[in-house]
N, C-alpha and C positions, 0 to 999 in steps of 0.2 A: 583461607580462600580469598582470592581477590574479587573485587566487584566486577571485573571484566568477564570472569567466568560465569557470572550470573546472567549475562546478556545472552538471550537465546538467538539461534540462527534466523528465526523468523523476523526478529527486529533488525538484524543486520541486512537481510535481504530487502526488507521494506525500506530501510534507509537508503540503500543503493538505488532501488527503483525510483524512489521519490527524488533523489538527487539527479538521476538521469532525466526525469520529467521536468525538472527545473532548469538544469544547467544547459542541456543540449539546445533548447530553443533560444537561449541567450547567446549562443555562439554565432555571432553575426556572419563570420566568414563561411559558415555552412550554407547559408541561404541568400546571400547578397548577390543574386544573379537573376537574369531574366529568363534564360532557357535552362532546361526544357520546359515547354509549355504543356499544360494539360487542359484540353477542351478550351483552348484560347486564353487560359489564365496563366500569368507569369509564375515562374517557380516560387518566388517569394510568397505569393498568396496561398497556393495550394499546399506548400510545405508547412506554413504556419497552421493552416486549418487541419492538416494531417496530425500535427502535434497536439491539437486540442483533443482529438479523439484518442490518440495514443496515451496522453496524460490521464484521461478519464479511465482508460483500461488499466493503466499502471496503478492508479490510486485505488481502484476497486480490488485489484490483486493484493495490494498492501493491506487494505481493510480486512479482507478475508484471512490473510495470514495472521495479522495481529489479533483479530477476533478469535480465531481458533486457538492461538497461544494463550489468550486471556481466559478462555473457557477451560483449557487444561490446567492453568494455574489456579483458577477458582475451584475446580473439582479436586485438585490435590490438597487444597486448604480446607475443603469441606464446606465451601460457601455456596455451592450450587451453581446453576446456570443463570447468568445475568439476564438472559432473554425471557426467562420465566420467573415471575416474582414469587410463586409458591414453592420453587425448588429449594430455596435457601432454608425454609422452615422444614421441609421434608428431610433434607440432608442433616440438619441438627437433630431432628427427632430420631433419625435412624441410628445416630451415635449414642443415644441414651440407653 
């Protein structure tokens, strides 16, 4: 089995979302203009501010996807939930 098959879809989705959050604000041609204005602010300013909030949302989605995948992986290996320190011991004791 190749290493690529071990990569879960949650990691691919997270990578794509993070790439969008990084690359799109760097594309100067998308926001190098004055109009349309929003409450008197030029497009450049409110577009960049919009990407601050969008990036925060995208990063939180990625965090939730990767955390859920990590929980599944740890449960499959019998390591317990990383959020609860006592769960690793209970999972090992249950196997005895």
